[in-house]
C-alpha positions, -999 to 999 in steps of 0.1 A, spaced: 334 -485 719 332 -465 752 324 -428 752 357 -408 751 342 -373 751 353 -351 780 332 -323 794 352 -293 781 337 -258 784 336 -239 751 358 -208 749 356 -188 717 388 -174 702 388 -136 700 410 -132 669 416 -154 639 452 -162 650 445 -171 686 429 -206 681 457 -222 702 449 -198 731 412 -206 729 419 -244 729 443 -240 759 417 -219 777 392 -247 773 415 -275 785 427 -253 814 391 -246 824 385 -284 824 414 -286 848 399 -259 871 423 -232 860 409 -200 845 437 -176 836 430 -143 821 428 -147 782 453 -119 777 477 -136 800 473 -168 778 480 -148 747 512 -136 762 523 -169 777 517 -187 744 534 -158 725 505 -156 700 514 -137 668 492 -123 641 498 -153 620 493 -179 647 512 -198 673 534 -228 672 520 -258 692 553 -262 711 544 -229 729 520 -249 749 550 -259 770 548 -223 785 517 -233 803 537 -251 830 540 -217 847 503 -220 855 509 -252 875 498 -277 849 517 -306 835 522 -302 797 531 -331 775 538 -320 739 548 -346 715 535 -367 686 513 -396 696 493 -423 680 455 -423 678 454 -451 704 475 -431 728 451 -401 725 422 -424 731 439 -437 762 444 -403 776 408 -394 769 395 -425 784 414 -417 816 400 -381 817 432 -364 805 426 -338 778 
């Protein structure tokens, strides 16, 4: 099986509820975008209890394409093999 790991820089979440923001920051950094973390928190509408994944669609305002949907493991592997996080 080919290596499907991408070189994604690690970004640590700052609060317990902002794991989605930290994940988004890592993917955005991989794509060459480094928005201010507080801006990400606002764009994603992070709440003290967490954030719905669908809020990732708000990242289009940063000039990135966002595809948010269910997918199969094979689809995920295909994206990773083609360098798409």
